[in-house]
Every structure is written in structure tokens, then in C-alpha cells.
N, C-alpha and C positions, 0 to 999 in steps of 0.2 A: 504494500499499500504506499509505503513512504516513497519508493522509486517512482510510483505513478503519479504522486502528489507532486514530487519534485519536477517530473515532466510537464505536468499541467502549468506549474508555476513558472518555468522556463519558457513555455510556448504560448502563454496566455498573452498575447499582444493585441487584443481587440482594442481599437481606439474609443473608448467609452467617453473619455474626458479631453482628449486632445484637442487643442484649438491652435490658431496661429500664435506663435511665439514671438515675443519682441525682446531681443538682446539688448540691453542699455550698458552703456560703459560708465558705470557709477565710479568705477576706480581706475587708476593707471595701472600699467603693467611695466615691469623692468625689461628693458630690451638691452642686449649687450651691443655696444656701438664701436668697442676697441677691444682686442684682444692679442696681446704681445706673447705668444707662446714660445718665440725664438727657435722653433724646429725648422721654421721656413727660412731658406737662405736669402741672405741680403737684408735681414731685418736691422733698422738702424738702432743702434745701442743706446744712443743719448747719454753716453758717459762723459764726463768733464775731462778734457784733456790734461795730462800730467797728473792724474790721480790714481790710476790703475796701470799694472803691468800689461794686461791683456785688455783688448777693446772689441773683441767679438764674442758672440755665444759659444759656449763650449760644452761638450759632454763629459761627465766624469763617473767613473764606477761608484764613488761614495754617494752619487745621487741615483744608484741603480741604473746608470745609463742615460738618464734623462738629459736633454738638452736645455740649458738655462744660461742666463746672462752672468757671467762669472766676473765678479769684481776682485781682483787681486790688488788691494789697496797697497799703495807704496808706503814702506815702513817710515818714511820720514813725514806722513801727513800729520798736522796737528788734529785735536778734536775740533769738531764743528766745522769741518770741511765740507764743502758741496762737492759731491761726487757724481751725481745724477740730476738731469734736467729734462723732462719731457712735457712739452705742451700738447693739450687735446683741445680739438675744435668742439665746442658744446653749443646748446641752444640756450639763450638767456632766459632766466626764470623757470627753466624746466630742471627739476630735480635730477641729480646724479649721485653715483657713490663709486669709488674705487675700490680694488682688492688686488692683493698679490701674495705669493708664497715666497718666503726667504729662508735662507739656510746658512749657518756657518759651515763653509765647505770643508776646512780641514782642521786638525787638532791645533790648538794655540788659543789666542785670546778670543773669547767669544764675541762675535759681532753685537755692537749696539748701534742701532740705526734709527735715525728720526725721518719720519716721512711728513712732509708739508706739503700743503696744497694752496697755491696763490690764485687769488681772483682779484683782478683790477689792482694789483700791487699790495693787496693784503693777505695776510695769512689767515685762511679760513678753516683749517683744520691741521693739527700737529699731533702725531703720535709716535712714541718711540717702541722699538720692539728689541728684545734680547734674543737673537735669531738661535734657534735650536741647532744642536750640531746634526750634520748629515750623517745617515739618511732620513733623519726627521725634518720636517719643514714647519715653520711657524707662519701663520696666517695674519696678513695686514688686511683690516678693513675699515675703510674711512666712515665718518659720519655721512648722513645725507646732506647734500650741499645744493641750494639754490643759487646758481651762479648769476652775478649781475652783468657779466660780460660774455662775449662769444668764445673765450679762450680761458682754459683753466691750466695751471702748470703744476706737475708734480715735481718735487725736488726730495733727493735723499741726502742726509748729512751724516757723517761718521761723529757719534758722539763721544767717542774716545780715540785717542791717538794710536797709530800704527806702532807694531812691534814685531820682532822677528818671528816668523811662523804663525802669525795670527792675523786678524781681520781680513779673512777672505770670505767674501759674501756671494752666495748665487741667489738669484731672482728669478722667479718663472711665473707664467699664467697672470701677467699683469692685465686687468680688465677694467672697463669702464662701462658702467650700465646707466641707462637713461629711463628715466620715469615716463613713458609713453602714454598720453591721454587717450590714444586710441585703442580701444579694447572691444573686439567682436565676441568675446565671451569663449568659453570652451567648446571644443568639437562636441558635435551632439548627433543624435540619431531620431528622425521623424519618419512618418509615414509618406510614402512617395504620392499620396492624394493630398498632402497639405502643404504649406508655405511657411517659411519663417522670415522674419524682418532682421536684417543686419544694418546696424546703426553705427556710423564712426563717429557721431558727436557733432555738435554744432560749433560755430565760431572759427573754422578754418576757411582760408580764402579759395582753395580748390580741394576737388576730390578726384581720384581715378581708382575706378574698381577693375578687377580682373575681367569684368565682362563687358568693360568699356564705358560704364556708367559714371556720370560726373556729378551725382547728387550725394547729399550726406548720408543717405540709407538707401537699400535696395530690398527687394523681396526675393528670396531665393526659393526655388521649385524646380520640379522636374515633370517631364512628359513621358518618361520611361517607365515601363513596369519592371518588376522585380527589384533586386537590390543595386543601387549605384551609389557612387561616391563622388563628391564635387568639393573642390578647393576654391575657397573665394579669399581674395586679397584685397586690400584698399590701401593707398597711399594719400596722406592728407598733408597738405602745406600751410603753414599758419602765416601770420601776418609779417612775420621776422624771417620768412623763407625757410624755416625747418621743417623737415619732413619727417613724418611718422606713419607707422604703418602697423598692420596686423593681419594674420591669416587665421582662417576657421575651416576645418574639414566638417562637411555636412554629409552624413549617410542616410540616404532614402531607401526605407525598406518597405515591403509589401505586408500590410497588417490588416487585410480584409477578413481573417479568420484565425482560428486555433488550430496549429498542425496536430493531427492524430488525437483529437479530443475526446472521440468515441471509442474508448479502449475497453468496455466491459465495466469500468469501475467508476468513470466519471462520464456524465452525458451532458453537452453543452448544446444548447439551441437558443436561438436560430445561429447558425455558423455558416457563412459570415454574418456579423452583425454591425450596426452602425450606432445603435442608441441604447439596447439594452440586451442582456442574455440571461437565459435561466440555466442554472447548475444544478444536476441531480446526481446523487451518489447511492451505491448500494449500502452504504454504512452511515452512520449518524455521528455528530459531534466531531468532524474534522474541520480544522482551521485552513482556510483557503484565503490567501492574500493576493489581490489583483494589483498588477503594476502596469503602467503605461510604458511606452517604448522608450522612455527617457529615463526609466527606473524610478519614478514617483509611485509610491504605493497611495491608492486612493480608494481602498475598500477591503475591510476585513469581514469575513463571515465563518460562522461556526455551527450553522444550522442548515441542514440539507433536507430535502424531501425523499423519503425513501420509495424507490420504485421497485416493481416486480417484473 
């Protein structure tokens, strides 16, 4: 009986309460706009001249072979020396956050590094990290920053002076994420007889959708039978010329009936249905939960009419 009940619950996709959906972008979503992984050849290291022995990303066994930006600081460097400077193009007034992984590459003095973010000439974030010894990594995570200009600058300083055999730092996976105000919502599944509204939000100067539409919202639907999958993408530009975008995958399925509903244990009629169904069982006091195609439970029932 339990197996039959599970089969019914999995297959019961009758659209009793499904209507058109409206996906609203109530919150922004974090989008990665920069990723310095250093595995790609030709990545600019952004190291300050005359501060390190090596100026290119390298791979070391102590980092389990991972390629990272290796900073072999000169032993003559005093404390508070600027060793790295990286500008980022950002959108003014749009929140961003930075992150990276750092490690002291070899034995010796443990690296003590200070991350500073500069916006319009002002320090807007400053965090010091005592980097773990490889192969362990320490994570740097900035505060959420709302820039006032179109450029932020990340700077790294040595908090302590160099010494023989120490102060060798590796940095990897430097990332910048931007809080995009365009949010089409999570990927979803609906019936192929229904439609769903996709809304990129108001206040942008222009919109371009993957289907060629230029409005702030579109209605997604299909004329095909069976199961089909469609990806929708929108690109929106604000008054400052900043571009934001999002993608959603919509799966359209056939939900006009319940597959293998009449198995001698449970009987469902009418099948297919559009507004109501009757469920009968050989047994009493079984709980059946009804879900729509997006996984929302809309009915519990524990009483069945026993048939002969």
C-alpha cells in the first residue's frame, strides 16, 4: 500500500489550483562580475614593482598543485608596504562585495596582510588577515559596499616587515560580486497549457529579452505538447549605463491527468480533470497529500469512500 500511495503522490499533477504566475524581483541577487583564478595564462598580477621576487602566477606542491598569485616578498620590505593594487569597474550606488583566499606559502614568518578597498579616494573597508600555512587557506570577505564612484581599488599591504624564509603569500580566486536588481526568480515548472509572467523590474532605460522583446516584462508560454524546456534571459540597462541581467529556465509539462491512477488500490475520476477529482480507495483512513506541479501542497485528505 505504501508503494502505491507514493506512486500516487508522485504522479498526481492535476492542475487544480494552478493559475498564471507573476515572478516579482523583490530582492537583488549576487552576480559575479570578476573572477581572478590565475589558471588562465596572461592574467595581469597587479603587483607593485620592486616588492616581490616573482611577478607571475605560479603553481606549488604545497598548494596541492593549484595555480595562485605567488607573492615572494623581498626581505627588505618594511611593514605597511603596498604590494598589490587592483582597480575594478563597478556601478555607482550598486552594492558589491569582494572575496579571496590567501595562504602563507612556505615555513617562516606567517603572512599578515591587510586588505583595503578605496572608493573615491576614501578607505571604505579594511581587514587584516593572518594567513594560514599551506596547504590550508584563509578566506577574505569584505563588507558589502555601495560605491559612490565607477571604480573601486583593492590594495594589499604587508602588516609586518620581511625576513629570511618568510612572508611568502599566495592569493587565489579573487572575486567581485555585484548585487543585481534584476531577478527573474528560481527555475520553475508549470503546465504546458499555462503561462508565466517574467518581470525584470521598472526603472531601467532599456530592456532586451532573449525572445527579442524590449519591454520590462514578458509572458512565457508554449504551444508544444509534452515536456519542453525553455531558457529566458533579460538584459537591462540603467540610467548610468550599467547592465544587469538574469536567466530563468522554465519546464513546461503535460499535466492533464494522473499517470496509472487506476491500479486497483486507488481510483481517480474524472481523469484528466480541470476543476475537481474524486479519489476512492479500497481502504480507509489513508492520508493523501495533493501537490501542484511546482511542489506546493494544497490539500490533505484522510477519509475515503470505500468501494466494492
